[in-house]
C-alpha positions in Angstrom: 88.8 52.4 116.9 88.9 50.7 113.5 91.0 52.7 111.0 88.3 53.1 108.4 85.2 53.0 110.7 83.9 56.4 109.6 84.7 55.9 106.0 82.5 52.8 106.1 79.7 54.7 107.8 79.5 57.0 104.8 79.8 54.1 102.4 83.3 54.9 101.1 86.1 52.4 100.5 89.0 54.7 99.5 90.4 58.0 100.6 89.5 59.5 97.2 85.9 58.4 97.6 85.7 60.1 101.0 87.1 63.4 99.6 84.9 63.3 96.5 81.7 62.4 98.2 82.1 64.7 101.2 82.8 67.6 98.8 79.7 66.8 96.7 77.5 66.5 99.9 78.7 69.7 101.5 79.2 72.1 98.7 77.8 73.0 95.3 80.9 75.0 94.3 82.8 74.2 91.1 86.5 73.2 91.2 87.4 76.8 90.2 85.2 78.3 92.9 86.7 76.0 95.5 90.2 77.1 94.4 89.3 80.8 94.6 87.6 80.4 97.9 90.5 78.5 99.3 92.9 81.2 98.0 90.9 83.9 99.7 91.0 81.9 103.0 94.8 81.3 102.7 95.5 85.0 102.0 93.5 86.2 105.0 95.0 83.5 107.2 98.5 84.7 106.4 97.6 88.3 107.2 95.9 87.2 110.5 99.0 85.3 111.5 101.2 88.3 110.9 98.9 90.5 113.0 99.0 88.0 115.8 102.8 87.8 115.7 103.1 91.6 115.8 100.7 91.7 118.8 102.4 88.9 120.6 105.8 90.4 120.1 104.7 93.7 121.5 103.0 92.0 124.5 106.0 89.7 125.2 108.2 92.7 125.7 106.3 93.4 129.0 106.6 89.9 130.3 108.7 90.0 133.5 111.9 88.1 133.3 113.7 87.5 136.6 116.3 85.2 135.1 114.5 81.9 135.4 114.4 80.8 131.8 111.9 77.9 132.4 109.4 80.1 134.2 109.8 82.8 131.6 109.3 80.3 128.8 106.0 79.1 130.5 104.7 82.6 130.6 105.9 83.2 127.0 104.1 80.0 125.8 101.0 80.9 127.7 100.9 84.4 126.1 101.4 82.9 122.6 98.6 80.4 123.2 96.2 83.2 124.3 97.2 85.4 121.3 96.8 82.5 118.8 93.3 81.9 120.2 92.1 85.5 119.6 90.1 86.1 116.5 91.1 88.4 113.7 88.8 91.2 114.7 90.0 91.3 118.3 93.7 91.6 117.2 92.9 94.0 114.3 90.8 96.2 116.5 93.6 96.5 119.1 96.3 97.2 116.5 94.2 99.3 114.1 95.1 102.7 115.7 98.8 101.7 115.6 98.6 100.6 112.0 96.7 103.7 111.0 99.4 105.9 112.6 102.1 104.2 110.5 102.4 105.9 107.1 101.8 102.8 104.9 98.6 103.1 102.8 98.8 99.4 101.9 97.7 98.6 105.5 94.2 99.8 104.5 93.8 96.6 102.4 93.6 94.4 105.5 90.0 95.0 106.5 88.5 94.7 103.0 90.4 91.4 102.5 89.0 90.1 105.8 85.5 91.3 105.0 85.7 89.3 101.7 86.9 86.3 103.7 84.0 86.5 106.0 81.6 86.9 103.2 82.8 83.8 101.3 82.8 81.7 104.5 79.4 82.8 105.8 77.4 83.3 102.7 76.1 80.8 100.2 76.0 83.2 97.3 79.6 83.6 96.2 78.3 85.1 93.0 77.7 88.3 94.8 81.0 88.4 96.7 82.6 91.8 96.4 86.1 93.0 96.7 86.5 96.7 96.0 83.6 96.8 93.6 84.4 93.6 91.8 83.9 89.8 92.2 87.0 87.7 92.3 84.9 84.6 91.4 83.7 86.2 88.2 86.5 88.5 87.2 90.1 87.3 87.5 91.3 91.0 87.5 89.8 91.3 91.0 91.4 88.1 92.1 94.7 89.4 90.9 94.1 92.7 92.6 93.2 90.8 95.9 96.5 88.9 95.6 98.6 92.0 94.9 97.0 94.1 97.6 97.4 91.2 100.1 101.1 91.0 99.2 101.4 94.8 99.6 99.6 94.6 103.0 101.9 91.8 104.2 105.0 93.8 103.1 103.7 96.9 105.0 103.0 94.7 108.1 106.5 93.4 107.9 107.9 96.9 107.6 105.7 97.9 110.6 107.1 95.1 112.6 110.7 95.8 111.6 110.5 99.5 112.2 108.3 99.8 115.3 108.8 96.6 117.1 112.0 94.9 116.1 114.2 97.9 115.6 113.9 100.0 118.7 116.4 102.6 117.4 114.3 103.2 114.3 111.2 103.8 116.5 113.0 106.3 118.6 114.3 108.0 115.5 110.8 108.3 114.1 109.6 109.8 117.4 112.6 112.1 117.6 111.9 113.4 114.0 108.2 113.9 114.9 109.1 115.7 118.1 111.6 118.0 116.3 109.2 118.8 113.5 106.5 119.8 116.0 109.0 121.8 118.0 109.9 123.7 114.8 106.2 124.3 114.0 105.6 125.6 117.5 108.6 127.9 117.3 107.4 129.3 113.9 103.9 129.9 115.3 105.4 131.8 118.3 107.7 133.7 116.0 104.8 134.8 113.7 102.8 135.9 116.8 105.6 138.1 118.1 106.2 139.8 114.8 
């Protein structure tokens, strides 16, 4: 294949012409709108990758390992390939009850961020894009809010990973605390009934 065969087909001689012309032909967004749209896509992609890493790590814990490192690595790589191929909603739907059970309110930002991403990808009218009652394309305060809440969600996801997946002792301590609190509540209920 000739190196610039497709560039010539669209009547472009330089890489800059290819980028400029294709952008003009495929989109009516301004430079600023392209930047904001790309930022939204990048923010969502970062969160999606974290969700997939969390899901993968949890699933990889149940891969059987009989000491053959090469065979284990094949299964490990196959699992990662499958998880990478899952879409955001599949992974989020599976993890959602786990995320909801973890006491981190910033995890609630994940779904609205993804909904905004879907809107700007699948709709022509970015002028009516909405993130928590505001349009990040029209009001930079909402773009800043999106950035801050995405940062907070990523931080909460990292904590979720560290506490519930990476640090097994911390997970058992949380369960132990929950168990003892409930035992104490039950004891107090029985004590009140007997009095």
